[in-house]
N, C-alpha and C positions, 0 to 999 in steps of 0.2 A: 409225438408218442403214438405207438401202434395201437390199434383198436383191435381186439380179439374178442372171440365169442364168450369166453368164460372168465371175464375180467374180475367177477366177484370171487373167484377161487384164489386169486393172486394175494399172497400176504403183503407183498411189496413190489414196486416197480422201480428197477434200477435203470436210469438213462445212460446210454453209451453213444457217443458220436459216431458218425460213419468213419471218421479218421481214426478213432480208437479202434474200432472193429477191423478196419483194414490193416492197421498196425499189428494187432494180435494175429491176423491171418498170415502176415509175413513172418512174425515171430515163431508161430506155431510150425510154419513150413521149414524155417531156417533151424531152429532149435530142436524141434521135436519130430521133424520129418513127417508132419501131418499135413495133407493137403485138404483143408477145410474151406468152406465158403464164408461170405461175409456175415451171415446170420449166426454161424457157429463161432466166428471170431468175436462177434458181439456178446454172444452167450458166455464164452470164456472170460472176456474183459469185465463183464457184470459180475460173474462168479468171483473174480479176484477182488473186485471192489467190496463185495459182500464179506468175503473172507477176511479182509484187512480190518474190518469192524468188529469181528467176533474175537472173543478172549480165547476161546478153544472151540474145537468141533470140526465138522466135515461139511463142505460145500459140494454139491453135486449139480452138474449141468448136462445138458444134451448137446452133442455136436450134430446139428440137425440138416446140415447141407455139405456137399462136397465142393471142392474148389475147381474142378475141371471147367466148368462153365465160365469162370473168372479168368482163365489163363491169359486171355488177350486183353484184359483190363490193364489201364495205365498205372494203377496204384502199385503194381509189382515193382516198377522201377523208380518210384518216388521214395529214394532213400531219405529225403529231408524230413519226412514224418517220423522215421526211425531215430534220426539224430535228435530231433525235438523231444521225442518221448524219453530218450535216455538222459537228457539233461535235467 
């Protein structure tokens, strides 16, 4: 779990694995045309987890990093993560 300065301000902490975040980065690039970084992918994955638990309402997250610095990373080519998430 990440340590951040204002931990007492958080209502809830939602854990997201690196693989989930990477899958979301690929999904956002493929489906939405958004080139975001792994932190932003993790934020969206966490927001979706929160949204699934709510009977109604709105979930807002921040896309806090871009994907340019991750273009050379191997996870872009790792389609097995996408197939695993779809099953």
